[in-house]
Structure formats: structure tokens, C-alpha cells
C-alpha positions as CSV (number, residue, x, y, z in Angstrom):
1,M,31.8,21.5,-29.9
2,S,34.7,23.9,-30.2
3,F,37.5,23.5,-32.7
4,S,40.7,25.4,-33.1
5,T,42.8,25.5,-36.2
6,S,46.5,25.4,-36.1
7,A,48.6,25.1,-39.2
8,G,45.6,23.9,-41.2
9,S,44.7,21.0,-38.8
10,I,41.6,20.9,-36.7
11,T,41.8,19.8,-33.1
12,R,39.1,19.6,-30.4
13,N,39.2,21.8,-27.3
14,P,39.0,19.3,-24.5
15,A,37.6,21.8,-21.9
16,V,34.7,22.6,-24.2
17,T,34.1,19.0,-25.0
18,E,34.0,18.1,-21.2
19,A,31.7,21.1,-20.5
20,N,29.3,19.9,-23.2
21,R,29.4,16.3,-21.8
22,L,28.7,17.7,-18.3
23,N,25.7,19.7,-19.6
24,E,24.4,16.7,-21.4
25,I,24.6,14.6,-18.3
26,K,22.8,17.3,-16.3
27,Q,20.0,17.4,-18.8
28,R,19.6,13.6,-18.7
29,M,19.5,13.8,-14.9
30,A,16.8,16.5,-15.0
31,I,14.8,14.4,-17.5
32,A,15.2,11.3,-15.3
33,Q,14.1,13.3,-12.2
34,A,11.0,14.6,-14.0
35,Q,10.1,11.0,-15.1
36,M,10.5,9.7,-11.5
37,D,8.3,12.5,-10.2
38,R,5.6,11.6,-12.7
39,S,5.9,8.0,-11.9
40,F,5.6,8.7,-8.2
41,D,2.5,10.8,-8.8
42,T,1.0,8.0,-10.8
43,L,1.8,5.5,-8.1
44,E,0.4,7.8,-5.4
45,M,-2.9,8.1,-7.4
46,A,-3.1,4.4,-7.8
47,L,-2.6,3.8,-4.1
48,L,-5.3,6.3,-3.3
49,Q,-7.7,4.6,-5.7
50,M,-6.9,1.2,-4.2
51,C,-7.6,2.5,-0.7
52,D,-10.9,4.0,-1.8
53,A,-11.8,0.6,-3.5
54,R,-11.0,-1.2,-0.3
55,A,-13.2,1.1,1.7
56,Q,-16.0,0.6,-0.7
57,L,-15.5,-3.2,-0.5
58,A,-15.6,-3.1,3.3
59,T,-18.8,-1.1,3.2
60,L,-20.4,-3.5,0.7
61,A,-19.3,-6.5,2.8
62,G,-20.8,-4.9,5.9
63,V,-24.1,-4.3,4.0
64,I,-24.1,-7.9,2.8
65,N,-23.3,-9.2,6.3
66,Q,-26.1,-7.1,7.8
67,G,-28.6,-8.5,5.3
68,A,-27.5,-12.1,6.0
69,C,-27.9,-11.7,9.8
70,S,-31.2,-9.9,9.7
71,T,-33.1,-12.8,8.0
């Protein structure tokens, strides 16, 4: 934060304060974007694992059904 002194008093420089706030908002947005990217990657991995599990269940169900029909 920038301050200027005039006759012994301290005042804030509004332009610098606004620039600092803008930079803080940009940083928060970048952090939020990174968190969303990680969350998306986690969700994508979970969906892939779920699809793999479904395929394995379908295979197992087919094996079980074949065994039941061949007796």
C-alpha cells in the first residue's frame, strides 16, 4: 500500500490501493482456476475408474450367466 505525506498527515493513494485489490482478485481467480482444474482431473479419474468397474462387472456377470446356462 502506498502512502503520501502532506503536512505531517498520512493519506492513502487510491490508485495504488485499487491496483493492489485488482492484483489480489487476480491471484484469487488463478487459485480458484487451479482448484477447479484439480477437481476436474479427480472427477475424470473417478469416472474412468467407474467405467472400468462397470466393464469388469459386466464381464463377471457374463461368466456367471454362462456357468448357470451350461449346467
